[in-house]
N, C-alpha and C positions, 0 to 999 in steps of 0.2 A: 530536447529539453534536458536540463541538468537540475537535479535536486540534491540537497544536502540534508541528511537526517540530523536530529539533535545530537546524536553521538558522533557526528563528523563523517559518517560514511556517505560516499557520493555515488549516485546512480545517474546514468545517462541513457538517453534513447527515447523511444516512444513510451507511452504510458504502460503498454503491455510489457515492453522490455524492462522497464523500471520495476514493475511488480514481479516479474519473473526473476529478476536479479535479487530482489528482496527475498523471494521464496528460496532461491538457491542457497542463501546463507542462514536461513531459519532452520531450527532443529525440529525434526519430527513431522515435517509437513510435505515431504517429498512425494507422497502418494496422493496428495490432494490435487484436484483439478484447479485451474486458475480461479474460477468463481468460488469454489470451496475455500481456497486459500484466502481470497479477499474477505469472505465471511469470517474466517478465523482471525484475520487482522482486525476487523471491525470489533469482534467480541473481545479480543485482547486489549485493544485501545480503551474500550469501556472498562474492562476489569482492572487493568494495570495502571492506566493513566487517567481514568475517569473522564475520558474524552469520547464524546458521541460523534462518530463519523457517519454522516448521512449519505451512504453510498447508494446510488441508483443505477438502473440499467438492466437490460434483459440479457445482453451477451457479455462474454468475458471481456471483450474490448471496451464496451461501454462501462462496465463495472470498474475496470482498471483505470480508465480515464477519470471516472468519478472519484475513485479512491485517491489518486494522486492529487486531484483538486481539493479534496477534503483534508488531506494531510497538510497541504499548503495553507488552507483556510484556518485550520486549528493550530498551526504552529508546530506540528509534529515534524514538518520538513520546511525547508526554505528553498527558494530558487537559487541555483548556483551560478 
């Protein structure tokens, strides 16, 4: 899968690879686990963009897939 963020950044791969790529370029989140980073993204989307991402799942893989789908649904990202 390929997604394009609103700022033009492109991420490619599985949902987990996309979310890890996002984490790699984010500031101050290098010590967070994948699920913790996803929670951080959800909180920041609400705080900064006023966008509610309804991320679901028990595992990091499930949460990553849900996050990518929610970013596409809300327009924070588009399919590339």
